[in-house]
C-alpha positions as CSV (number, residue, x, y, z in Angstrom):
1,M,-36.9,-76.9,56.0
2,T,-38.4,-74.9,58.7
3,R,-36.7,-72.3,60.9
4,R,-36.8,-74.3,64.0
5,K,-35.1,-77.1,62.1
6,L,-32.5,-75.0,60.7
7,F,-31.8,-73.5,64.0
8,A,-31.4,-77.0,65.4
9,A,-29.0,-77.8,62.3
10,S,-26.8,-74.5,63.8
11,I,-26.6,-75.8,67.2
12,T,-24.9,-78.9,65.6
13,C,-23.1,-76.9,63.1
14,G,-21.9,-74.9,66.3
15,A,-21.0,-77.9,68.2
16,L,-17.1,-77.6,66.8
17,A,-17.2,-73.8,67.4
18,V,-18.1,-75.1,71.3
19,A,-15.6,-77.7,71.2
20,L,-12.7,-75.4,70.5
21,L,-13.9,-73.0,73.4
22,A,-13.6,-76.0,76.1
23,Q,-10.1,-77.1,75.3
24,D,-7.9,-76.2,78.5
25,N,-6.0,-73.0,78.8
26,P,-5.0,-72.2,82.2
27,P,-5.1,-68.5,83.2
28,Q,-1.5,-66.8,83.5
29,A,-0.3,-65.6,86.9
30,Q,-2.1,-62.5,88.1
31,S,-0.5,-59.6,86.8
32,E,-2.4,-56.5,86.8
33,G,-4.5,-56.6,90.5
34,M,-7.0,-59.3,88.8
35,D,-7.7,-61.6,91.3
36,L,-8.6,-64.9,89.5
37,T,-8.3,-67.3,91.7
38,G,-10.3,-70.6,90.8
39,L,-11.3,-69.4,87.5
40,P,-11.8,-72.5,85.5
41,A,-9.2,-73.5,82.8
42,A,-11.9,-73.9,80.0
43,R,-11.8,-71.0,77.7
44,G,-15.1,-69.1,77.8
45,I,-16.8,-66.3,79.5
46,F,-17.1,-65.8,83.3
47,Y,-18.9,-64.1,86.0
48,R,-17.6,-64.1,89.9
49,S,-21.2,-64.3,91.8
50,G,-20.0,-63.8,95.4
51,G,-16.8,-66.1,95.6
52,E,-17.9,-68.5,93.0
53,W,-17.3,-68.7,89.2
54,V,-20.3,-68.8,86.8
55,A,-19.7,-70.3,83.4
56,L,-22.2,-68.3,80.7
57,S,-23.7,-70.9,78.7
58,S,-23.2,-70.6,75.0
59,T,-25.2,-71.1,71.8
60,V,-24.3,-70.1,68.0
61,L,-25.9,-67.3,67.0
62,M,-26.5,-68.2,63.0
63,P,-29.4,-65.6,61.6
64,F,-32.0,-66.8,59.4
65,W,-34.9,-65.3,57.8
66,E,-38.2,-65.4,59.2
67,G,-40.3,-68.0,57.3
68,R,-38.1,-68.8,54.6
69,G,-36.2,-71.6,53.4
70,L,-32.4,-72.2,53.1
71,A,-32.4,-71.9,49.1
72,L,-34.3,-68.3,49.6
73,S,-31.5,-67.2,52.2
74,I,-28.7,-68.0,50.1
75,L,-30.2,-66.6,47.2
76,N,-30.7,-63.1,49.6
77,V,-34.5,-62.9,48.2
78,G,-37.2,-61.3,50.3
79,S,-37.2,-60.0,53.6
80,D,-34.8,-57.5,55.1
81,H,-34.2,-58.8,58.3
82,A,-33.1,-62.0,60.0
83,S,-33.0,-63.2,63.4
84,S,-31.4,-65.7,66.0
85,E,-32.7,-67.7,68.6
86,I,-31.5,-68.7,71.9
87,V,-33.2,-71.6,73.7
88,G,-35.5,-70.6,76.5
89,A,-37.3,-67.2,77.4
90,H,-34.6,-66.3,80.2
91,S,-31.1,-67.2,80.5
92,G,-30.1,-69.6,83.5
93,V,-27.6,-66.7,84.5
94,Q,-29.7,-63.9,86.2
95,I,-27.5,-61.0,87.4
96,G,-28.7,-58.4,90.0
97,D,-26.3,-56.0,89.2
98,P,-26.7,-53.8,86.1
99,R,-23.3,-53.1,85.0
100,P,-21.5,-56.5,85.8
101,T,-17.9,-57.7,85.5
102,F,-17.5,-60.3,83.0
103,Y,-14.3,-62.4,82.3
104,L,-13.2,-63.4,78.8
105,H,-10.8,-66.2,78.9
106,G,-9.2,-67.1,75.6
107,I,-11.7,-65.0,73.8
108,N,-10.3,-62.2,71.1
109,L,-12.5,-59.1,72.6
110,A,-11.4,-57.0,69.2
111,D,-14.6,-59.1,68.4
112,V,-17.3,-59.4,71.0
113,Y,-20.4,-57.7,70.7
114,L,-22.8,-56.9,73.8
115,V,-26.4,-57.6,72.4
116,R,-29.8,-57.4,74.0
117,A,-32.4,-60.4,72.9
118,V,-35.8,-60.0,73.5
119,S,-37.9,-63.1,75.3
120,Q,-40.4,-65.0,73.5
121,D,-42.7,-67.7,74.7
122,D,-39.7,-70.5,75.1
123,Y,-36.6,-68.7,73.6
124,R,-35.0,-65.3,72.8
125,E,-34.6,-63.5,69.6
126,I,-32.1,-61.1,68.1
127,R,-33.4,-59.5,64.9
128,M,-30.4,-58.3,63.1
129,P,-31.3,-56.3,59.3
130,V,-29.1,-57.8,56.7
131,S,-26.9,-56.3,53.8
132,R,-26.7,-57.6,50.1
133,H,-23.0,-57.5,50.9
134,Y,-22.3,-61.1,51.6
135,R,-19.3,-59.9,53.8
136,K,-21.2,-58.0,56.0
137,W,-24.8,-59.9,55.7
138,A,-26.4,-59.8,58.9
139,H,-25.6,-57.5,61.7
140,F,-26.8,-56.6,65.0
141,R,-29.2,-53.3,65.3
142,P,-27.2,-50.6,66.7
143,E,-30.1,-49.8,69.1
144,D,-29.4,-53.8,70.8
145,V,-25.5,-52.9,71.1
146,S,-24.2,-51.9,74.5
147,D,-20.6,-50.6,74.4
148,L,-18.0,-52.5,76.4
149,A,-15.4,-50.9,79.0
150,I,-11.9,-52.9,79.6
151,V,-11.5,-53.0,83.0
152,G,-8.3,-55.4,83.4
153,I,-6.1,-57.8,81.3
154,N,-3.9,-60.6,83.0
155,G,-2.7,-62.7,79.8
156,D,-5.4,-64.5,78.1
157,V,-8.3,-63.1,80.4
158,T,-9.8,-59.6,80.1
159,A,-12.2,-58.3,82.1
160,V,-14.8,-56.0,80.9
161,K,-18.0,-54.4,81.8
162,P,-20.9,-52.4,80.2
163,S,-20.1,-48.8,79.6
164,A,-23.3,-48.0,81.3
165,N,-26.1,-49.9,83.2
166,L,-27.8,-52.6,81.6
167,K,-31.7,-52.0,81.4
168,P,-33.6,-55.3,82.8
169,G,-34.0,-58.2,80.3
170,E,-31.7,-60.6,78.5
171,Y,-28.5,-60.1,76.6
172,A,-25.9,-62.2,74.8
173,L,-22.0,-61.6,74.7
174,A,-21.4,-62.5,71.3
175,P,-17.9,-63.4,69.9
176,G,-17.1,-64.2,66.0
177,V,-16.3,-67.8,65.6
178,Q,-13.3,-66.9,63.7
179,H,-11.3,-63.7,63.5
180,G,-13.5,-61.3,61.1
181,D,-16.6,-63.4,60.9
182,Q,-19.4,-61.1,60.7
183,W,-22.6,-63.4,60.8
184,I,-21.6,-66.8,62.7
185,R,-21.1,-65.7,66.5
186,L,-21.3,-67.5,69.5
187,G,-23.8,-66.1,72.4
188,F,-22.9,-66.7,75.6
189,D,-26.2,-65.6,77.7
190,F,-27.2,-63.7,80.4
191,G,-30.0,-61.5,82.0
192,I,-30.2,-58.4,84.1
193,L,-32.6,-58.6,86.8
194,A,-35.6,-55.9,87.6
195,G,-35.2,-53.4,90.9
196,H,-31.7,-54.4,91.9
């Protein structure tokens, strides 16, 4: 199987995880000054642009070694890095604020990373070093991860923002599919525009 076919297979396999996010789970009543008026009922990650809520699109971030088949990946032979791909050179959500606030609805904050992606011709790539230890197999590079600060909690909605301004480019908020998952994650993508 080629890497593109494996990527397509990971999208298909991830459909169940994405479907879990689509389950209705209405927001709780406002409790800590967060105005959640109009927040969609679906689980996911949202950004408020003016008075409108924008849902970040999601995909499955499943790392694969470049140029290797699945059998070699399972046997852990060869390269010392893998990568995950997000379709499209740029996210459909482009934000002018270098330190935007995101609203995580029904997502466990303890397991969320904010990671930078690199734009290629028709996809965005997240490169990951790999470990020989199965449970920690592929992980994000420290230089690609930005810290998140909690700015509000309201029931099952948590508002977070980067601890510092983000550089222009492509990013993903990456929660685990299940608590404790280290290498299969969902990726909620967005971009930061230059010159704002």
